[in-house]
C-alpha positions as CSV (number, residue, x, y, z in Angstrom):
1,M,-2.8,19.3,-1.7
2,R,-2.6,22.6,0.1
3,E,0.4,21.4,2.1
4,N,2.1,20.4,-1.2
5,E,1.6,23.7,-2.5
6,T,2.7,25.3,0.7
7,A,5.9,23.0,0.6
8,N,6.4,24.0,-3.0
9,K,6.6,27.7,-2.3
10,R,8.9,27.4,0.6
11,P,12.3,27.0,-0.5
12,D,14.7,24.2,-0.1
13,P,17.4,24.6,2.6
14,R,20.2,24.3,0.1
15,T,18.3,27.0,-2.1
16,T,18.2,29.4,1.0
17,E,22.0,28.7,1.9
18,V,22.8,29.7,-1.6
19,L,20.6,32.7,-1.5
20,R,22.3,34.0,1.9
21,A,25.7,33.4,0.3
22,L,25.0,35.3,-2.6
23,Q,23.6,38.2,-0.2
24,R,26.9,38.0,1.8
25,A,28.9,38.3,-1.4
26,R,26.9,41.6,-2.5
27,G,27.5,43.0,0.8
28,M,31.3,42.4,0.6
29,V,31.3,43.6,-3.0
30,A,29.6,46.9,-1.9
31,D,31.7,47.1,1.1
32,A,34.9,46.3,-1.1
33,A,33.6,48.6,-3.9
34,R,33.1,51.5,-1.4
35,S,36.6,51.0,0.1
36,S,38.4,50.7,-3.0
37,E,36.4,53.4,-4.7
38,L,37.5,56.1,-2.3
39,P,41.3,56.1,-2.7
40,P,41.2,56.3,-6.5
41,L,38.5,59.1,-6.2
42,R,41.0,60.7,-3.9
43,E,43.8,60.5,-6.4
44,V,41.7,61.6,-9.1
45,T,41.0,64.8,-7.3
46,T,44.5,65.2,-5.9
47,N,46.7,64.0,-8.8
48,G,44.5,64.0,-11.8
49,G,46.2,62.3,-14.9
50,R,47.8,58.9,-14.8
51,A,46.5,58.0,-11.2
52,S,43.0,58.7,-11.9
53,Q,43.3,56.6,-15.1
54,D,44.9,53.8,-13.2
55,G,42.2,54.0,-10.2
56,V,39.3,54.1,-13.0
57,E,40.7,51.1,-15.0
58,R,41.1,49.2,-11.5
59,L,37.5,50.2,-10.6
60,A,36.2,49.1,-14.0
61,S,38.2,45.6,-13.8
62,S,36.8,45.0,-10.3
63,V,33.5,45.9,-11.4
64,R,33.7,43.5,-14.5
65,F,35.0,40.6,-12.4
66,L,32.4,41.3,-9.8
67,E,29.8,41.3,-12.5
68,A,31.1,38.2,-14.0
69,A,31.2,36.3,-10.7
70,L,27.6,37.5,-9.9
71,V,26.2,36.2,-13.4
72,A,28.0,33.2,-13.2
73,A,26.4,32.6,-9.5
74,T,23.0,33.8,-10.6
75,E,23.2,31.4,-13.7
76,K,24.1,28.5,-11.4
77,L,21.0,29.4,-9.0
78,T,18.8,29.5,-11.9
79,D,19.9,26.2,-13.1
80,F,19.6,24.7,-9.7
81,Q,16.2,26.2,-9.5
82,R,15.1,24.7,-12.8
83,S,16.4,21.3,-11.7
84,Q,14.7,21.4,-8.7
85,D,11.3,22.6,-10.3
86,R,11.8,19.6,-12.8
87,T,12.6,17.1,-10.0
88,V,9.5,18.3,-7.9
89,R,7.4,18.1,-11.3
90,E,8.5,14.4,-11.7
91,L,8.1,13.5,-8.2
92,H,4.6,14.9,-8.4
93,E,4.0,12.9,-11.4
94,A,5.3,9.7,-9.8
95,V,3.0,10.3,-6.8
96,Q,0.1,10.7,-9.0
97,G,1.0,7.6,-10.9
98,L,1.3,5.6,-7.3
99,K,-2.1,6.8,-6.1
100,H,-3.8,5.8,-9.4
101,Q,-2.2,2.4,-9.2
102,A,-3.3,2.2,-5.5
103,D,-7.0,3.0,-6.6
104,V,-7.0,0.5,-9.2
105,L,-5.5,-2.2,-6.7
106,A,-8.4,-0.9,-4.1
107,G,-11.0,-1.5,-7.0
108,W,-9.7,-5.0,-7.7
109,H,-9.7,-5.7,-3.9
110,A,-13.4,-4.5,-3.6
111,W,-14.3,-6.5,-6.6
112,G,-12.6,-9.7,-5.2
113,T,-14.2,-9.3,-2.0
114,R,-17.6,-8.9,-3.5
115,R,-17.0,-12.0,-5.6
116,V,-15.7,-13.9,-2.6
117,T,-18.8,-12.9,-0.6
118,A,-21.2,-14.0,-3.2
119,W,-19.5,-17.3,-3.7
120,G,-19.7,-17.6,0.3
121,V,-23.3,-16.9,0.2
122,V,-24.0,-19.3,-2.9
123,L,-21.9,-22.1,-1.1
124,G,-23.8,-21.4,2.1
125,L,-27.1,-21.8,0.4
126,L,-26.2,-25.2,-1.4
127,V,-24.7,-26.5,2.0
128,G,-27.8,-25.5,3.7
129,A,-30.2,-27.2,1.0
130,G,-28.1,-30.3,1.1
131,V,-28.5,-30.6,4.7
132,A,-32.0,-29.8,4.7
133,L,-32.6,-32.2,1.8
134,S,-30.6,-35.0,3.7
135,W,-32.6,-34.4,6.8
136,R,-35.8,-34.6,4.9
137,T,-34.8,-38.0,3.4
138,H,-33.7,-39.3,6.6
139,V,-37.2,-38.5,8.0
140,I,-39.2,-40.0,5.1
141,A,-36.9,-43.1,5.4
142,L,-37.5,-43.4,8.9
143,S,-41.4,-43.3,8.3
144,T,-41.4,-45.2,5.3
145,H,-39.3,-48.1,7.6
146,A,-42.2,-47.6,10.2
147,V,-44.7,-48.1,7.6
148,L,-43.0,-51.0,6.0
149,E,-42.7,-52.9,9.5
150,Q,-46.3,-52.2,10.0
151,I,-47.2,-53.7,6.6
152,L,-44.9,-56.9,7.5
153,E,-46.5,-57.2,10.9
154,N,-50.0,-57.3,9.5
155,Q,-49.0,-59.8,6.8
156,A,-47.4,-61.9,9.3
157,R,-50.7,-61.7,11.4
158,A,-52.7,-62.5,8.3
159,Q,-50.7,-65.4,7.5
160,A,-50.9,-66.8,11.1
161,T,-54.7,-66.2,10.9
162,K,-55.1,-68.2,7.8
163,S,-52.9,-71.1,9.1
164,E,-55.0,-71.3,12.2
165,K,-58.3,-71.3,10.3
166,R,-57.1,-74.2,8.2
167,R,-56.1,-76.3,11.1
């Protein structure tokens, strides 16, 4: 979260470039104002009258032009920053939505894993019980078979003994 806050505080490279261009423009305006300011002031001090009035009008016109240019650039920069802030806010909201969806999917995955594990255990127990039951049935069948064979042998001997006694 701190990385996002740090990233949000750092200006975008495009914003930085616009700010540098504005700073250069201000420097050029200041240089131009100083260089264009001196001749009219000299004219005012030497000629007085019409030349000074023309110089003042040119200076005022230049100042209005530069102010208009700076105001327009400042408004564009402000609009750009608002747009950038809105975009960052929308991206943040989208990331939060994706995190929420990932959490929901992780919950479903955990739920499904628990169910599959539970059913695996139940099926394992049922298969184990079936194998144990069939083994026990096999053992009982073998012992029953042995007992039945013994009974048949005893009956056969008893019959043979009766037959011998009658003879």
